C-alpha positions as CSV (number, residue, x, y, z in Angstrom):
1,M,-0.3,0.0,-0.1
2,L,2.9,2.3,0.8
3,S,4.5,1.9,-2.6
4,G,1.2,2.8,-4.3
5,I,1.3,6.2,-2.5
6,A,4.8,6.7,-3.5
7,I,4.1,6.0,-6.7
8,G,1.2,8.3,-7.0
9,F,3.0,10.8,-5.8
10,F,6.0,10.8,-8.1
11,V,3.5,10.9,-11.1
12,V,1.7,13.5,-9.7
13,R,4.7,15.4,-9.0
14,Y,6.3,14.7,-12.5
15,Q,3.8,15.7,-14.3
16,Y,3.7,19.3,-12.9
17,S,7.3,19.9,-13.5
18,P,8.4,22.0,-15.7
19,R,10.8,21.2,-18.5
20,I,14.4,23.1,-17.3
21,T,15.9,24.5,-20.3
22,T,19.7,23.2,-21.0
23,V,22.4,25.0,-23.1
24,G,21.5,24.0,-26.8
25,S,18.1,23.9,-26.2
26,I,15.4,26.5,-27.0
27,A,14.6,28.7,-24.9
28,P,10.9,28.8,-22.9
29,D,8.5,31.5,-24.2
30,I,8.4,33.1,-20.6
31,E,6.0,35.9,-20.1
32,L,7.0,38.9,-17.8
33,I,5.6,41.9,-16.6
34,D,6.9,45.1,-15.8
35,I,6.4,47.8,-12.8
36,N,3.7,49.6,-15.0
37,K,2.1,46.0,-16.4
38,N,3.9,46.3,-20.0
39,I,3.6,42.3,-20.8
40,L,6.9,41.1,-22.5
41,K,7.1,37.6,-23.9
42,L,10.2,36.3,-24.7
43,S,9.4,35.0,-28.1
44,E,8.9,38.3,-28.9
45,L,12.6,39.0,-28.9
46,K,14.1,36.2,-31.5
47,G,16.3,38.4,-33.8
48,S,17.9,39.6,-31.1
49,V,21.1,38.5,-28.6
50,V,19.2,38.1,-25.2
51,F,20.9,38.8,-22.2
52,I,18.7,37.9,-19.1
53,N,19.9,38.5,-15.1
54,F,18.0,37.3,-12.3
55,W,19.0,39.1,-9.4
56,A,17.4,40.3,-6.0
57,T,18.2,43.2,-3.9
58,W,18.7,40.9,-1.0
59,C,21.5,39.6,-2.7
60,E,24.7,41.3,-1.7
61,S,26.9,39.9,-5.1
62,C,23.7,41.0,-6.7
63,V,24.0,44.4,-6.1
64,D,27.7,44.1,-6.8
65,E,27.6,43.0,-10.1
66,L,24.4,45.7,-11.1
67,P,27.0,48.3,-11.6
68,S,28.4,46.4,-14.5
69,I,25.0,45.3,-15.9
70,E,24.0,48.7,-15.7
71,R,27.2,49.6,-17.6
72,L,26.7,47.3,-20.3
73,F,23.2,48.0,-21.0
74,R,24.6,52.0,-21.4
75,Q,26.8,50.5,-23.9
76,L,24.4,47.7,-25.9
77,S,21.1,49.0,-25.7
78,G,21.5,51.0,-28.7
79,N,21.7,48.0,-30.7
80,P,18.3,46.9,-32.2
81,K,19.9,43.0,-31.9
82,F,20.7,42.8,-28.4
83,R,18.2,42.8,-25.7
84,L,19.1,43.0,-21.7
85,I,16.4,41.7,-19.8
86,T,16.7,41.3,-15.3
87,I,14.1,39.6,-13.7
88,L,13.8,40.0,-10.0
89,Y,13.8,36.9,-8.0
90,K,12.0,36.2,-4.5
91,D,11.6,39.9,-3.9
92,D,9.4,42.6,-4.0
93,G,8.7,45.4,-6.3
94,Y,9.2,48.3,-3.3
95,S,12.9,47.1,-2.4
96,M,13.5,47.1,-6.5
97,S,12.3,50.3,-7.2
98,S,13.7,52.1,-4.1
99,H,17.5,50.3,-5.3
100,M,17.5,51.4,-8.7
101,K,16.2,55.3,-8.1
102,E,19.2,55.2,-5.3
103,S,21.1,53.9,-7.6
104,G,20.5,55.7,-10.7
105,Y,20.0,51.9,-12.8
106,T,18.1,52.3,-15.9
107,F,18.4,48.8,-16.9
108,P,15.0,46.9,-17.6
109,V,13.7,44.7,-14.4
110,Y,10.5,42.8,-14.7
111,L,8.7,40.0,-12.4
112,N,7.2,37.0,-13.0
113,P,5.2,36.3,-10.2
114,N,3.9,33.1,-10.9
115,G,7.9,32.0,-10.3
116,S,7.8,29.9,-13.6
117,A,10.6,31.7,-15.5
118,A,12.8,30.6,-12.9
119,K,11.5,26.6,-12.9
120,Y,11.8,26.9,-17.1
121,F,15.2,28.3,-16.1
122,G,16.4,25.6,-13.1
123,I,17.4,28.9,-10.9
124,T,19.8,27.4,-7.8
125,G,20.3,30.8,-6.8
126,V,21.1,34.4,-7.6
127,P,22.6,35.7,-9.3
128,E,22.2,33.5,-12.6
129,T,22.6,35.1,-15.8
130,F,20.9,33.0,-19.1
131,I,22.3,34.2,-23.0
132,I,20.1,33.4,-25.8
133,D,20.8,33.9,-29.3
134,K,18.9,35.4,-32.1
135,K,17.6,31.8,-32.8
136,G,15.9,31.5,-29.3
137,T,18.8,28.9,-28.4
138,L,20.3,29.3,-25.2
139,R,23.8,29.3,-25.6
140,K,25.5,29.9,-21.8
141,K,24.3,29.8,-18.2
142,I,26.8,31.5,-15.6
143,I,26.0,31.3,-12.1
144,G,27.4,33.8,-10.0
145,P,28.2,37.5,-10.6
146,V,30.5,38.4,-13.5
147,D,31.7,42.1,-14.7
148,W,29.7,42.1,-17.7
149,D,31.2,45.1,-19.3
150,S,34.8,43.7,-19.1
151,P,36.6,43.5,-22.5
152,F,35.6,39.7,-23.0
153,A,32.3,39.8,-22.0
154,I,31.2,42.6,-24.4
155,E,33.4,41.0,-26.9
156,A,31.5,37.8,-26.4
157,L,28.2,39.5,-26.8
158,Q,29.2,41.2,-29.9
159,N,30.7,37.6,-31.2
160,L,27.1,36.0,-30.7
161,I,25.4,39.4,-32.3
162,N,27.2,39.3,-35.1
163,E,26.3,35.8,-36.0
164,E,24.4,35.3,-38.9
């Protein structure tokens, strides 16, 4: 009897678990919302290299990484084949808005209230960053903070932007 309960639990649990996106697979078509209630679907960005960073105001290494994300955004945001998206993870919009205003950040921040984006990307903590190519394929998953405006990072992103 006990084994039947365990099997039943496994089937129900497995049935509702989203498929985690892996490097080399097509990125999920997640839906995000900004603080002005504008909706963004990831599928709308095909044709652009998409930089997605999950972060939170309570995460010290995230906060340390944000200045380089802002500089990356300012450097590449004029290129129509590049989109930078940050997603607030297990945090509230008020804390995020205050932090953005105090720091003078202008990069876009999205919310995913149902948490599906973190599930589909298999977030284990923050910061985590995902780079999606122009065809919608996940090319890189980076766990931990990075100096995103370093010459190496800029060159890697430019190479993806220039790919045919």
